[in-house]
C-alpha positions as CSV (number, residue, x, y, z in Angstrom):
1,X,76.4,27.9,80.4
2,X,78.7,26.0,77.9
3,X,81.6,24.4,79.4
4,X,84.4,23.9,77.1
5,X,85.2,20.1,77.3
6,X,86.1,19.4,73.8
7,X,89.7,20.2,74.1
8,X,89.8,17.3,76.4
9,X,91.3,13.8,75.1
10,X,88.8,11.4,74.2
11,X,87.7,9.4,76.9
12,X,85.5,6.5,77.8
13,X,82.4,7.1,79.9
14,X,82.4,5.3,83.3
15,X,79.4,3.0,83.2
16,X,77.2,2.8,86.4
17,X,74.8,-0.2,86.3
18,X,71.5,1.2,87.8
19,X,68.4,-1.0,88.1
20,X,69.7,-3.1,84.8
21,X,70.1,0.0,82.8
22,X,73.3,2.1,82.3
23,X,74.2,5.5,83.6
24,X,77.3,7.3,81.6
25,X,79.2,9.5,83.9
26,X,82.5,11.3,83.4
27,X,85.0,12.9,85.7
28,X,86.7,16.2,84.6
29,X,88.8,18.2,87.2
30,X,87.2,16.1,90.4
31,X,83.5,17.0,89.1
32,X,81.2,14.4,88.2
33,X,79.3,15.0,84.9
34,X,76.0,12.6,83.6
35,X,75.4,12.0,80.2
36,X,71.9,13.4,79.4
37,X,71.3,10.8,76.9
38,X,71.6,8.1,79.7
39,X,69.1,9.7,81.8
40,X,66.4,10.0,79.1
41,X,66.9,6.3,78.0
42,X,66.5,5.1,81.7
43,X,63.0,7.1,82.0
44,X,62.5,6.7,79.0
45,X,61.7,9.8,77.4
46,X,62.7,11.1,74.1
47,X,66.1,12.9,74.3
48,X,65.6,15.7,72.0
49,X,63.3,18.2,74.1
50,X,65.5,17.6,77.0
51,X,68.7,18.6,74.9
52,X,67.1,21.7,73.9
53,X,65.9,22.7,77.1
54,X,69.5,22.3,78.5
55,X,71.1,23.9,75.9
56,X,68.5,26.7,76.1
57,X,70.4,30.2,77.3
58,X,67.3,31.0,79.8
59,X,67.8,27.2,81.1
60,X,70.7,28.0,83.5
61,X,72.1,24.9,83.1
62,X,75.8,24.0,83.0
63,X,76.4,21.9,80.2
64,X,79.1,20.6,77.6
65,X,79.9,17.9,75.4
66,X,82.1,15.1,76.5
67,X,84.2,13.2,74.0
68,X,83.4,9.5,74.1
69,X,84.8,6.5,71.9
70,X,81.7,4.1,71.5
71,X,81.6,0.6,71.1
72,X,81.9,0.7,67.9
73,X,85.4,2.5,68.0
74,X,83.5,5.8,66.6
75,X,84.3,9.1,68.2
76,X,80.9,10.6,69.8
77,X,80.2,13.8,71.8
78,X,77.8,13.1,74.9
79,X,76.1,16.4,76.3
80,X,76.6,15.9,79.9
81,X,75.6,18.5,83.0
82,X,77.3,18.0,86.5
83,X,75.6,15.5,88.7
84,X,74.7,18.3,91.3
85,X,72.1,19.4,88.4
86,X,70.6,16.0,87.7
87,X,67.9,17.1,90.3
88,X,67.1,20.4,88.7
89,X,67.2,18.4,85.4
90,X,64.3,16.1,86.6
91,X,62.7,19.0,87.8
92,X,62.2,20.3,84.4
93,X,60.1,17.2,83.0
94,X,56.3,17.6,83.3
95,X,55.3,14.5,85.4
96,X,51.7,14.7,84.3
97,X,53.1,14.4,80.7
98,X,54.8,10.7,81.2
99,X,53.4,7.6,82.0
100,X,53.1,6.4,85.7
101,X,56.4,4.0,85.4
102,X,58.2,6.9,83.9
103,X,57.4,9.0,86.5
104,X,58.5,6.2,89.2
105,X,61.8,5.9,87.4
106,X,62.1,9.6,87.8
107,X,61.9,9.3,91.5
108,X,64.5,6.2,91.5
109,X,66.6,9.1,90.0
110,X,66.0,11.3,92.7
111,X,66.2,9.3,95.6
112,X,69.0,6.7,94.3
113,X,71.0,8.1,91.8
114,X,71.9,11.2,93.3
115,X,72.7,9.1,96.9
116,X,75.1,7.2,95.0
117,X,77.2,9.8,93.0
118,X,76.6,12.9,94.9
119,X,75.4,12.6,98.4
120,X,77.5,9.4,99.5
121,X,80.9,10.7,98.2
122,X,80.3,14.1,99.8
123,X,79.3,12.7,103.1
124,X,82.6,10.4,102.9
125,X,84.6,13.5,101.7
126,X,83.2,15.7,105.1
127,X,84.1,12.4,107.0
128,X,87.6,13.0,105.9
129,X,88.0,16.9,106.1
130,X,86.7,16.4,109.8
131,X,89.4,13.6,110.5
132,X,91.9,16.2,108.9
133,X,90.8,18.6,111.3
134,X,90.9,16.3,114.2
135,X,94.2,15.4,113.5
136,X,95.6,19.2,112.7
137,X,93.9,19.8,116.4
138,X,95.9,16.8,117.6
139,X,99.2,17.9,116.3
140,X,98.6,21.9,117.4
141,X,98.0,20.4,121.0
142,X,100.8,17.7,120.8
143,X,103.5,20.5,119.8
144,X,101.9,23.1,122.5
145,X,102.3,20.6,125.0
146,X,105.9,20.2,124.3
147,X,106.5,23.8,123.9
148,X,105.2,25.7,127.1
149,X,106.7,28.9,125.9
150,X,104.9,28.5,122.3
151,X,101.6,28.3,123.9
152,X,101.9,31.3,126.2
153,X,103.1,33.4,123.2
154,X,100.1,32.1,121.2
155,X,97.7,33.2,124.3
156,X,99.6,36.6,123.9
157,X,98.9,36.9,120.3
158,X,95.3,36.0,120.9
159,X,95.1,38.7,123.5
160,X,96.4,41.0,120.8
161,X,99.5,41.6,122.3
162,X,102.3,43.8,120.2
163,X,106.1,42.9,120.7
164,X,106.5,45.3,123.5
165,X,103.8,43.9,125.5
166,X,105.2,40.5,124.7
167,X,109.2,41.2,125.6
168,X,107.5,43.0,128.8
169,X,105.6,39.6,129.9
170,X,108.4,37.1,128.8
171,X,111.2,39.0,130.4
172,X,113.3,36.2,131.4
173,X,113.4,34.8,127.8
174,X,116.1,36.3,125.0
175,X,114.6,38.2,122.4
176,X,116.2,36.2,119.6
177,X,114.3,33.1,121.1
178,X,111.0,34.9,121.2
179,X,111.4,36.1,117.6
180,X,111.9,32.5,116.7
181,X,109.6,31.1,118.5
182,X,106.8,33.5,117.1
183,X,108.3,32.8,113.6
184,X,107.6,29.0,114.2
185,X,104.1,29.6,115.2
186,X,103.5,31.7,111.9
187,X,105.0,29.0,109.8
188,X,103.0,25.9,111.2
189,X,99.9,28.1,110.9
190,X,98.9,28.8,114.6
191,X,98.9,32.8,113.7
192,X,98.5,34.5,110.6
193,X,101.0,37.3,111.1
194,X,103.7,38.1,113.6
195,X,102.8,40.8,116.5
196,X,103.1,44.4,115.3
197,X,106.7,45.8,115.9
198,X,108.4,42.1,116.1
199,X,111.8,42.3,114.7
200,X,114.1,40.4,112.4
201,X,115.5,37.4,114.3
202,X,119.7,37.7,114.5
203,X,119.9,34.1,114.6
204,X,118.2,31.6,112.4
205,X,116.3,28.6,114.5
206,X,118.3,25.5,114.5
207,X,115.7,23.3,112.7
208,X,112.4,24.2,110.9
209,X,109.4,23.8,113.2
210,X,107.5,20.7,112.5
211,X,104.6,18.8,113.8
212,X,104.2,15.0,114.8
213,X,102.4,12.9,117.0
214,X,103.9,10.4,119.5
215,X,104.3,7.0,118.2
216,X,101.4,4.8,119.3
């Protein structure tokens, strides 16, 4: 599948040093692309057949020509594929038709290059997401610890209680306060929707609900 990249401003690739060679990488919309030519030159194999294979409608590759400025100042178009497809690209090379040295270099690309530009960044991103989820949980628990009635309302919502049931179970609390607390829970993302039958609040909350952790 041809990815339209030629409408981008001309950019220079990021040069990744790899076992004495240079692998040209590009970033577009948060996704890493790798130059087919730099992969082929590293192995080394002739770039023409892999280029035809990648661009074949039956190949299933996502590809595009990334504009680049060469060291001579001229403009070039580099055929690129997403870094996530490097392993698929290498699998199309018949190891029985290349030298033992080329086969060893293909293994390097599989084992090391993918780890450098795909697996390690993904692991780092997953760690960041895990930390963000843990912080969100801490914020949630801190807020509910400070607002016991909100925790009770959250439990009632989890049980599927509608507005009538909530007002019956929390009869000692003014209805306008219940409405505002439920609206806060929704604004904070603790509940997706207000319980069925919840009326509009006659009094707005004094301030929007906010999450914050105590200072260390």
